[in-house]
KEFI-866120 format. One record per residue (C-alpha): x, y, z; residue in one letter. Coordinates in steps of 0.2 Angstrom, whole numbers, plus 5000, padded with zeros to 4 digits. Layout:
residues N
<pt <X Y Z> 'a'>
...
//
This chain:
residues 380
<pt <4896 4455 5558> 'm'>
<pt <4908 4468 5565> 's'>
<pt <4904 4486 5567> 'a'>
<pt <4911 4499 5555> 'a'>
<pt <4927 4508 5562> 'h'>
<pt <4923 4526 5567> 'p'>
<pt <4932 4540 5557> 'p'>
<pt <4948 4546 5564> 'a'>
<pt <4947 4562 5574> 'p'>
<pt <4946 4577 5563> 'g'>
<pt <4943 4567 5547> 'a'>
<pt <4929 4573 5536> 'p'>
<pt <4914 4562 5535> 'a'>
<pt <4913 4552 5519> 'l'>
<pt <4896 4549 5511> 'p'>
<pt <4889 4532 5510> 'd'>
<pt <4897 4522 5495> 'r'>
<pt <4889 4508 5486> 'p'>
<pt <4895 4490 5488> 'p'>
<pt <4908 4484 5476> 'p'>
<pt <4901 4475 5461> 's'>
<pt <4913 4460 5462> 'g'>
<pt <4920 4449 5475> 'p'>
<pt <4932 4463 5480> 't'>
<pt <4933 4481 5478> 'a'>
<pt <4946 4487 5466> 'a'>
<pt <4952 4504 5461> 'p'>
<pt <4949 4510 5443> 'a'>
<pt <4967 4506 5438> 'y'>
<pt <4970 4488 5443> 'g'>
<pt <4978 4486 5460> 'd'>
<pt <4986 4503 5461> 'w'>
<pt <4982 4514 5476> 't'>
<pt <4990 4530 5481> 'p'>
<pt <5004 4529 5494> 'a'>
<pt <5000 4536 5511> 'a'>
<pt <5012 4550 5517> 'p'>
<pt <5026 4544 5528> 'a'>
<pt <5027 4550 5546> 'd'>
<pt <5031 4569 5547> 'g'>
<pt <5027 4572 5529> 'e'>
<pt <5013 4584 5524> 's'>
<pt <4999 4581 5512> 'e'>
<pt <5000 4599 5506> 'd'>
<pt <4997 4601 5487> 'a'>
<pt <5013 4610 5486> 's'>
<pt <5023 4596 5492> 's'>
<pt <5034 4588 5478> 'p'>
<pt <5028 4570 5484> 'a'>
<pt <5010 4575 5481> 's'>
<pt <5013 4582 5464> 'r'>
<pt <5025 4569 5457> 'l'>
<pt <5018 4553 5464> 'g'>
<pt <5019 4537 5454> 'p'>
<pt <5008 4535 5439> 'l'>
<pt <4995 4521 5439> 'p'>
<pt <4998 4507 5426> 'p'>
<pt <4988 4507 5410> 'p'>
<pt <4970 4502 5410> 'l'>
<pt <4968 4484 5410> 't'>
<pt <4963 4476 5393> 's'>
<pt <4945 4472 5390> 'r'>
<pt <4936 4456 5384> 'a'>
<pt <4926 4466 5371> 'h'>
<pt <4921 4483 5365> 'v'>
<pt <4904 4489 5358> 'g'>
<pt <4887 4488 5364> 't'>
<pt <4885 4469 5364> 'r'>
<pt <4896 4455 5366> 'p'>
<pt <4901 4444 5351> 'p'>
<pt <4891 4429 5347> 't'>
<pt <4905 4416 5349> 'y'>
<pt <4914 4410 5364> 'd'>
<pt <4929 4420 5369> 'a'>
<pt <4940 4404 5370> 'e'>
<pt <4944 4390 5358> 'p'>
<pt <4930 4377 5356> 't'>
<pt <4934 4364 5343> 'a'>
<pt <4950 4358 5336> 'l'>
<pt <4953 4356 5317> 'p'>
<pt <4952 4338 5311> 'a'>
<pt <4969 4330 5310> 'a'>
<pt <4975 4317 5297> 'd'>
<pt <4987 4305 5305> 'p'>
<pt <4997 4304 5290> 'd'>
<pt <4999 4323 5288> 'd'>
<pt <5001 4330 5305> 'l'>
<pt <5013 4343 5298> 'd'>
<pt <4998 4352 5291> 'a'>
<pt <4991 4356 5308> 'l'>
<pt <4993 4374 5314> 'v'>
<pt <4992 4380 5332> 'p'>
<pt <4977 4391 5338> 'd'>
<pt <4989 4405 5343> 't'>
<pt <5007 4410 5338> 'v'>
<pt <5015 4424 5349> 'l'>
<pt <5033 4431 5346> 'd'>
<pt <5043 4447 5350> 'g'>
<pt <5060 4454 5350> 'a'>
<pt <5070 4470 5353> 'r'>
<pt <5083 4476 5340> 'y'>
<pt <5090 4493 5337> 'g'>
<pt <5078 4507 5342> 'a'>
<pt <5062 4496 5341> 'c'>
<pt <5053 4483 5351> 't'>
<pt <5043 4470 5341> 'l'>
<pt <5027 4461 5346> 'r'>
<pt <5019 4449 5334> 'a'>
<pt <5003 4438 5336> 'v'>
<pt <4992 4427 5325> 's'>
<pt <4976 4420 5333> 'v'>
<pt <4962 4409 5326> 'r'>
<pt <4946 4419 5323> 'g'>
<pt <4931 4416 5334> 'd'>
<pt <4921 4408 5319> 's'>
<pt <4935 4396 5315> 'a'>
<pt <4937 4391 5333> 'r'>
<pt <4918 4387 5334> 'y'>
<pt <4918 4377 5318> 'r'>
<pt <4934 4368 5321> 'g'>
<pt <4943 4375 5306> 'e'>
<pt <4962 4379 5305> 'p'>
<pt <4969 4396 5306> 'r'>
<pt <4971 4403 5289> 'r'>
<pt <4983 4416 5293> 'd'>
<pt <5002 4412 5294> 'a'>
<pt <5015 4422 5303> 'l'>
<pt <5034 4422 5301> 'l'>
<pt <5047 4431 5311> 't'>
<pt <5065 4429 5306> 'a'>
<pt <5082 4438 5309> 'r'>
<pt <5096 4437 5296> 'f'>
<pt <5114 4443 5300> 'g'>
<pt <5121 4449 5316> 'a'>
<pt <5125 4464 5326> 'g'>
<pt <5120 4481 5319> 'e'>
<pt <5119 4473 5301> 'r'>
<pt <5105 4461 5306> 'a'>
<pt <5089 4463 5297> 'l'>
<pt <5072 4457 5304> 'v'>
<pt <5058 4451 5293> 'l'>
<pt <5040 4449 5299> 'v'>
<pt <5029 4442 5286> 'a'>
<pt <5010 4438 5287> 'l'>
<pt <4999 4429 5274> 'a'>
<pt <4981 4425 5273> 't'>
<pt <4975 4410 5263> 'g'>
<pt <4959 4411 5252> 't'>
<pt <4943 4410 5262> 'r'>
<pt <4934 4393 5261> 't'>
<pt <4949 4385 5251> 'a'>
<pt <4953 4368 5259> 'p'>
<pt <4972 4371 5259> 'g'>
<pt <4972 4390 5263> 'a'>
<pt <4983 4388 5279> 'h'>
<pt <4996 4378 5269> 'l'>
<pt <4997 4391 5255> 'a'>
<pt <4999 4405 5268> 'a'>
<pt <5013 4396 5277> 'a'>
<pt <5022 4392 5260> 'e'>
<pt <5022 4409 5254> 'v'>
<pt <5029 4415 5271> 'c'>
<pt <5043 4403 5269> 'r'>
<pt <5047 4408 5251> 'w'>
<pt <5047 4426 5255> 'i'>
<pt <5058 4423 5270> 'g'>
<pt <5070 4413 5260> 'a'>
<pt <5071 4426 5247> 'a'>
<pt <5074 4440 5259> 'v'>
<pt <5087 4430 5268> 'g'>
<pt <5097 4427 5253> 'r'>
<pt <5097 4445 5249> 's'>
<pt <5098 4452 5267> 'h'>
<pt <5115 4460 5265> 'e'>
<pt <5110 4471 5250> 'r'>
<pt <5093 4475 5258> 'l'>
<pt <5102 4480 5274> 't'>
<pt <5113 4492 5264> 'd'>
<pt <5099 4500 5255> 'd'>
<pt <5088 4502 5270> 'i'>
<pt <5102 4511 5279> 'r'>
<pt <5106 4522 5264> 'a'>
<pt <5087 4525 5261> 'a'>
<pt <5088 4519 5243> 'r'>
<pt <5069 4519 5241> 'r'>
<pt <5068 4516 5222> 'a'>
<pt <5080 4501 5223> 'd'>
<pt <5071 4494 5238> 'l'>
<pt <5054 4496 5229> 'k'>
<pt <5060 4487 5213> 'a'>
<pt <5069 4473 5222> 'g'>
<pt <5056 4469 5234> 'l'>
<pt <5043 4469 5220> 'h'>
<pt <5053 4456 5211> 'r'>
<pt <5055 4445 5227> 'l'>
<pt <5036 4446 5230> 't'>
<pt <5031 4442 5212> 'd'>
<pt <5043 4427 5212> 'r'>
<pt <5036 4420 5229> 's'>
<pt <5018 4422 5224> 'l'>
<pt <5022 4415 5207> 'g'>
<pt <5030 4400 5215> 'k'>
<pt <5014 4398 5224> 'l'>
<pt <5003 4398 5208> 'r'>
<pt <5016 4385 5200> 'a'>
<pt <5014 4374 5216> 'a'>
<pt <4995 4374 5214> 'a'>
<pt <4996 4369 5196> 't'>
<pt <5008 4355 5200> 'e'>
<pt <4996 4348 5213> 'q'>
<pt <4981 4350 5201> 'g'>
<pt <4973 4364 5211> 'l'>
<pt <4965 4380 5205> 'd'>
<pt <4978 4394 5208> 'p'>
<pt <4964 4405 5213> 'd'>
<pt <4960 4393 5228> 'd'>
<pt <4978 4389 5233> 'y'>
<pt <4983 4407 5235> 'a'>
<pt <4987 4420 5249> 'a'>
<pt <4989 4438 5252> 't'>
<pt <5006 4443 5259> 'l'>
<pt <5011 4458 5269> 'r'>
<pt <5029 4461 5276> 'c'>
<pt <5039 4473 5287> 'l'>
<pt <5058 4475 5286> 'l'>
<pt <5067 4482 5302> 'l'>
<pt <5086 4486 5303> 's'>
<pt <5095 4482 5319> 'a'>
<pt <5105 4497 5318> 'd'>
<pt <5100 4509 5332> 'p'>
<pt <5104 4524 5321> 'g'>
<pt <5092 4518 5307> 'c'>
<pt <5074 4522 5309> 'r'>
<pt <5068 4518 5292> 't'>
<pt <5054 4505 5292> 'r'>
<pt <5050 4496 5276> 'v'>
<pt <5033 4489 5272> 'f'>
<pt <5029 4479 5256> 'f'>
<pt <5016 4466 5250> 'g'>
<pt <5001 4461 5240> 'v'>
<pt <4983 4461 5245> 'g'>
<pt <4972 4470 5257> 'p'>
<pt <4975 4472 5276> 'g'>
<pt <4980 4487 5287> 'g'>
<pt <4995 4498 5290> 'l'>
<pt <4993 4511 5304> 'f'>
<pt <5003 4522 5315> 'r'>
<pt <4999 4528 5332> 'l'>
<pt <5008 4545 5335> 'r'>
<pt <5004 4556 5350> 'd'>
<pt <4989 4545 5355> 'r'>
<pt <4981 4547 5337> 'e'>
<pt <4979 4534 5324> 'w'>
<pt <4984 4537 5306> 'q'>
<pt <4980 4526 5292> 'd'>
<pt <4996 4525 5281> 'i'>
<pt <4991 4510 5270> 'e'>
<pt <5000 4514 5254> 'p'>
<pt <4992 4517 5237> 'e'>
<pt <4993 4502 5226> 'v'>
<pt <5005 4505 5211> 'a'>
<pt <5015 4495 5199> 'e'>
<pt <5034 4495 5198> 'v'>
<pt <5041 4499 5181> 'k'>
<pt <5058 4494 5174> 'g'>
<pt <5070 4480 5176> 'e'>
<pt <5072 4470 5192> 'p'>
<pt <5087 4476 5203> 'v'>
<pt <5102 4466 5203> 'l'>
<pt <5106 4458 5220> 'g'>
<pt <5088 4454 5225> 'f'>
<pt <5088 4436 5219> 'g'>
<pt <5088 4439 5201> 's'>
<pt <5086 4422 5192> 'a'>
<pt <5098 4416 5178> 'p'>
<pt <5091 4417 5160> 'h'>
<pt <5091 4398 5159> 'e'>
<pt <5092 4382 5169> 't'>
<pt <5108 4371 5168> 'p'>
<pt <5097 4360 5156> 'd'>
<pt <5095 4374 5144> 'g'>
<pt <5077 4378 5148> 'd'>
<pt <5073 4397 5146> 'r'>
<pt <5066 4405 5162> 'l'>
<pt <5052 4418 5162> 't'>
<pt <5058 4435 5168> 'm'>
<pt <5045 4437 5182> 'd'>
<pt <5042 4420 5189> 'l'>
<pt <5058 4411 5188> 'g'>
<pt <5051 4395 5182> 'i'>
<pt <5054 4385 5166> 'p'>
<pt <5044 4391 5151> 't'>
<pt <5032 4377 5145> 'p'>
<pt <5038 4369 5129> 'p'>
<pt <5021 4371 5121> 's'>
<pt <5013 4388 5118> 'p'>
<pt <4997 4380 5121> 'y'>
<pt <5002 4377 5139> 'e'>
<pt <5003 4394 5147> 'p'>
<pt <5014 4397 5162> 'a'>
<pt <5005 4402 5179> 'p'>
<pt <4999 4420 5179> 'e'>
<pt <5009 4432 5189> 'p'>
<pt <5000 4440 5205> 'p'>
<pt <4984 4449 5200> 'r'>
<pt <4984 4460 5215> 'e'>
<pt <4995 4476 5213> 'p'>
<pt <5011 4478 5223> 'f'>
<pt <5010 4489 5239> 'r'>
<pt <5026 4497 5246> 'f'>
<pt <5030 4511 5259> 'r'>
<pt <5045 4517 5268> 't'>
<pt <5043 4528 5284> 's'>
<pt <5055 4536 5296> 'v'>
<pt <5049 4533 5313> 'a'>
<pt <5049 4545 5327> 'r'>
<pt <5053 4541 5346> 'p'>
<pt <5036 4535 5354> 'g'>
<pt <5028 4529 5337> 'd'>
<pt <5019 4513 5336> 'v'>
<pt <5018 4505 5319> 'l'>
<pt <5005 4492 5316> 'l'>
<pt <5004 4480 5301> 'm'>
<pt <4989 4468 5301> 'c'>
<pt <4978 4457 5290> 'g'>
<pt <4960 4461 5286> 't'>
<pt <4954 4451 5302> 'g'>
<pt <4961 4465 5313> 'f'>
<pt <4961 4479 5301> 'a'>
<pt <4942 4479 5298> 'e'>
<pt <4937 4480 5317> 'p'>
<pt <4950 4494 5319> 'l'>
<pt <4942 4504 5304> 'h'>
<pt <4924 4500 5310> 'g'>
<pt <4925 4502 5329> 'e'>
<pt <4931 4518 5336> 'p'>
<pt <4930 4511 5354> 'e'>
<pt <4943 4498 5349> 'l'>
<pt <4955 4512 5342> 'r'>
<pt <4953 4522 5358> 'a'>
<pt <4956 4507 5369> 'h'>
<pt <4972 4502 5360> 'l'>
<pt <4978 4520 5360> 'a'>
<pt <4976 4520 5379> 'd'>
<pt <4985 4504 5381> 'r'>
<pt <4999 4507 5369> 'w'>
<pt <5004 4525 5373> 's'>
<pt <5013 4521 5389> 'g'>
<pt <5032 4524 5392> 'p'>
<pt <5035 4505 5389> 'e'>
<pt <5029 4493 5376> 'p'>
<pt <5017 4479 5383> 'p'>
<pt <5024 4462 5387> 'g'>
<pt <5020 4447 5376> 'l'>
<pt <5005 4441 5387> 't'>
<pt <4998 4459 5388> 'a'>
<pt <5000 4461 5369> 'y'>
<pt <4990 4445 5366> 'l'>
<pt <4976 4451 5377> 'a'>
<pt <4975 4468 5368> 'd'>
<pt <4974 4460 5351> 't'>
<pt <4960 4449 5357> 'q'>
<pt <4948 4462 5362> 'v'>
<pt <4933 4457 5353> 'r'>
<pt <4920 4466 5343> 'v'>
<pt <4903 4459 5338> 'k'>
<pt <4902 4456 5319> 'g'>
<pt <4921 4453 5317> 'y'>
<pt <4926 4434 5319> 'a'>
<pt <4940 4431 5307> 'd'>
<pt <4958 4427 5311> 'd'>
<pt <4968 4441 5319> 'r'>
<pt <4986 4443 5314> 't'>
<pt <4995 4459 5320> 'a'>
<pt <5013 4465 5320> 'v'>
<pt <5017 4481 5331> 'a'>
<pt <5034 4490 5332> 'v'>
<pt <5037 4502 5347> 'w'>
<pt <5050 4515 5344> 'e'>
<pt <5061 4519 5359> 'a'>
//
């Protein structure tokens, strides 16, 4: 073993330090170390170099928060069972996406929960990101849906309702883009309410056609609309069912989940309004857009039972808007240490990259093992 190097002449003696806890010693902020002064430079505190040195990178993400680690393994364990005749029904453990449009940077992730990973069950959450149009008139939709717990086809129902709301928004994206840029809140609320009702109504109709209980083949739905116009900072949230909507502003979390309310009045023209009847002459119901049954003893599938949720917000530079399902909203509400950790990670000058965002959203908390789906928008 080599002897320790003696201190440099004139250098103050340093107290003994404990050995590093891991294989190598690392500073508190990853691999960052302060730069040594160049030849001829002074270490005087009044030197601009000493006062304006480079900032350390953000704290590294953590495996878990809280006093105890979660029960389940941190990585996937068992794969869901596969049907060789229905491989399209398989869903991956993790979906990760991102983009940059206008004044915002988007990060989106959906991860199978610890419990489902352990039991070999599919991810019940579905995530859809889509761009309609081009240039400054482009409209970005992010939709997340969660299938009914314990229902066999929960993941299929969630994926279907995401596709249906995506198709409905895509067909109406030009009108939606105009209304968002003009801040026509009432028109947006009524029109998006109709699109949501029709999409969830189609899901209930599909359940009936398959001989399934509509309450089992069902899903919650939460969506964000983002304009690609750099001058438009209006962000639109809408959907049906529980979850979370948060804003991180000046390192403080705000719960901005809207109050549930019903939209009154007629649907707004231009948001996929259905004709009054089919080419065969069958009358259509106003809310669902499906043929009315020929017999009064065969009622149509009921409209969504959950009330509609809607909020528009004008973002400020530096804001982070977070939309998530219950699997991520519940630990955020229940564990202050998770909120504090994410505030530290997400309050830097730049949004995290995709892999860093994935790591951040997988910070685990004991007692919360459901799927995690989270969509975050950083404002430039």
